[in-house]
PLY file of the C-alpha trace (Angstrom):
ply
format ascii 1.0
element vertex 71
property float x
property float y
property float z
element edge 70
property int vertex1
property int vertex2
end_header
70.24 -30.35 96.11
73.83 -30.78 96.27
76.28 -27.77 95.75
80.00 -28.11 94.51
82.21 -25.66 96.06
86.19 -24.85 96.09
88.14 -23.90 99.16
91.36 -22.38 99.40
93.79 -24.18 101.55
93.70 -21.94 104.45
89.83 -21.81 104.30
89.78 -25.60 103.91
91.43 -25.91 107.64
88.68 -23.61 108.83
86.01 -25.25 107.23
86.90 -29.00 108.04
85.46 -28.88 111.48
82.10 -27.53 110.33
81.80 -30.11 107.41
82.31 -32.80 109.50
79.54 -31.81 111.63
77.10 -30.54 108.98
77.55 -32.68 105.85
78.08 -36.14 104.54
79.49 -34.57 101.55
82.03 -35.67 99.05
85.56 -34.60 98.78
87.05 -34.37 95.19
90.54 -33.34 94.15
91.84 -29.59 94.26
89.96 -28.82 97.50
86.54 -29.28 95.71
83.64 -30.35 97.66
80.11 -31.64 96.82
77.79 -30.48 99.75
74.39 -30.13 100.83
72.82 -26.67 100.95
72.64 -26.75 104.68
76.43 -27.16 105.00
77.07 -24.40 102.69
74.69 -22.46 104.65
76.89 -23.15 107.55
79.95 -22.23 106.05
78.48 -18.75 105.16
77.39 -18.22 108.66
80.89 -19.20 109.66
82.23 -16.45 107.32
84.09 -19.00 105.43
84.86 -17.97 101.84
84.70 -20.45 98.99
84.37 -20.41 95.31
80.91 -21.91 93.91
81.77 -24.22 91.37
78.21 -25.69 90.42
75.06 -27.25 91.63
72.70 -30.26 90.69
71.00 -29.54 87.34
73.66 -27.18 86.30
75.33 -28.46 82.65
78.90 -28.78 83.15
80.91 -26.10 81.78
84.59 -25.66 80.23
86.47 -22.98 82.28
87.10 -20.02 80.32
84.65 -20.79 77.81
81.73 -18.27 77.89
78.22 -20.01 78.21
76.73 -20.69 75.00
79.90 -20.11 72.83
80.52 -22.86 70.36
83.81 -25.04 70.73
0 1
1 2
2 3
3 4
4 5
5 6
6 7
7 8
8 9
9 10
10 11
11 12
12 13
13 14
14 15
15 16
16 17
17 18
18 19
19 20
20 21
21 22
22 23
23 24
24 25
25 26
26 27
27 28
28 29
29 30
30 31
31 32
32 33
33 34
34 35
35 36
36 37
37 38
38 39
39 40
40 41
41 42
42 43
43 44
44 45
45 46
46 47
47 48
48 49
49 50
50 51
51 52
52 53
53 54
54 55
55 56
56 57
57 58
58 59
59 60
60 61
61 62
62 63
63 64
64 65
65 66
66 67
67 68
68 69
69 70
């Protein structure tokens, strides 16, 4: 199941060598990556910090809007 994460500029530099070995993931704008769970586990093992944005099966959310709030 794919996982979407966002990296800081500094962490991205540390993560790229690991990602090149572990994932045929997708790179999106703003240092956002769609990765396999194995690649995310490899980043965690390397102590690389990232922000989870979402995963497959999760509905898209508007940033700043609480879940379930009508807009």
